[in-house]
C-alpha positions as CSV (number, residue, x, y, z in Angstrom):
1,X,-0.1,0.0,0.0
2,X,1.1,3.6,-0.7
3,X,0.8,5.9,2.2
4,X,-1.0,9.0,1.1
5,X,-1.3,10.8,4.4
6,X,0.1,10.9,7.9
7,X,-1.3,12.9,10.9
8,X,-0.3,13.1,14.7
9,X,-2.9,13.4,17.4
10,X,-2.7,16.7,19.2
11,X,-1.0,15.1,22.3
12,X,1.6,13.2,20.0
13,X,0.7,9.8,21.3
14,X,-1.1,8.4,18.1
15,X,-0.2,8.5,14.5
16,X,-3.0,8.1,11.8
17,X,-2.1,6.9,8.4
18,X,-4.1,6.4,5.2
19,X,-3.3,4.5,2.0
20,X,-4.1,4.3,-1.6
21,X,-5.7,0.9,-1.0
22,X,-8.4,2.4,1.3
23,X,-6.8,1.5,4.6
24,X,-6.7,3.8,7.7
25,X,-4.5,2.8,10.7
26,X,-4.0,4.1,14.0
27,X,-0.4,3.7,15.5
28,X,1.2,4.2,18.9
29,X,3.7,7.0,18.2
30,X,6.1,5.9,21.1
31,X,6.4,2.2,20.2
32,X,5.6,2.3,16.5
33,X,2.9,-0.4,17.0
34,X,-0.4,-0.4,15.3
35,X,-3.2,0.1,17.6
36,X,-6.2,-0.5,15.2
37,X,-7.3,-0.4,11.7
38,X,-10.4,1.6,11.1
39,X,-13.3,-0.7,10.2
40,X,-14.1,-1.5,6.6
41,X,-12.1,-1.2,3.4
42,X,-12.9,2.2,2.0
43,X,-13.7,2.0,-1.7
44,X,-10.9,3.4,-3.6
45,X,-8.1,5.2,-1.8
46,X,-8.1,7.2,1.4
47,X,-6.4,10.2,0.1
48,X,-6.2,12.4,3.3
49,X,-6.6,12.2,7.1
50,X,-6.6,14.7,9.8
51,X,-7.2,14.6,13.6
52,X,-9.4,17.0,15.7
53,X,-7.5,19.2,18.2
54,X,-9.1,17.3,21.1
55,X,-7.9,14.0,19.6
56,X,-11.4,12.5,19.6
57,X,-12.1,12.3,16.0
58,X,-10.3,11.5,12.8
59,X,-11.6,12.7,9.4
60,X,-10.7,11.0,6.1
61,X,-11.1,11.9,2.5
62,X,-12.1,9.1,-0.1
63,X,-12.8,9.0,-3.6
64,X,-15.9,11.2,-3.2
65,X,-16.8,11.0,0.5
66,X,-15.6,12.7,3.8
67,X,-15.9,10.3,6.6
68,X,-15.5,11.1,10.4
69,X,-14.5,8.4,12.8
70,X,-14.1,8.1,16.7
71,X,-10.4,8.1,17.1
72,X,-10.6,6.1,20.3
73,X,-12.9,3.3,19.2
74,X,-12.5,3.4,15.5
75,X,-16.3,3.6,15.0
76,X,-17.7,5.6,12.1
77,X,-19.5,8.7,13.3
78,X,-20.8,9.9,9.9
79,X,-20.3,10.1,6.2
80,X,-20.6,13.4,4.3
81,X,-21.6,13.4,0.7
82,X,-21.2,16.2,-1.9
83,X,-17.9,16.0,-3.6
84,X,-17.8,14.9,-7.3
85,X,-14.1,13.5,-7.3
86,X,-11.3,12.3,-4.9
87,X,-11.0,14.3,-1.8
88,X,-7.3,15.0,-1.5
89,X,-7.3,17.3,1.6
90,X,-9.1,17.4,4.9
91,X,-8.6,19.5,8.0
92,X,-10.4,20.3,11.2
93,X,-10.9,23.9,12.4
94,X,-8.8,24.7,15.5
95,X,-12.1,24.3,17.6
96,X,-12.9,21.1,15.9
97,X,-16.3,22.5,15.1
98,X,-15.9,22.5,11.4
99,X,-14.2,20.4,8.6
100,X,-12.8,21.7,5.4
101,X,-12.4,19.5,2.5
102,X,-10.8,19.9,-1.0
103,X,-11.4,17.9,-4.0
104,X,-8.9,17.0,-6.8
105,X,-11.0,19.1,-9.2
106,X,-10.7,22.3,-7.3
107,X,-13.9,22.5,-5.1
108,X,-13.6,23.1,-1.3
109,X,-16.4,22.4,1.1
110,X,-17.0,23.4,4.8
111,X,-18.8,21.0,7.0
112,X,-20.3,21.2,10.5
113,X,-18.4,18.6,12.4
114,X,-20.7,18.7,15.6
């Protein structure tokens, strides 16, 4: 698998990776050991990932979706539809109340993350 994105949790204890094969993994940053893989093989690649400032949620960008997961349990919280192509960039606002996502073809969307 080709790693497409890497993100640290705000406290530096976890690392989140995404791959072109649709896999998202959470790692222990100190030991380098895998903690868990987020459930489900995501269709296409997972092109981007970001962690909320409180470390409780991770957002990923797939071929046309933005998905939010609980970073502690790995459970999917919700899936956001609206992009027409691969979501190559995602980010939480500093207060973790909004998510910005950018598509390969140039569109940017702002989502309510609460």
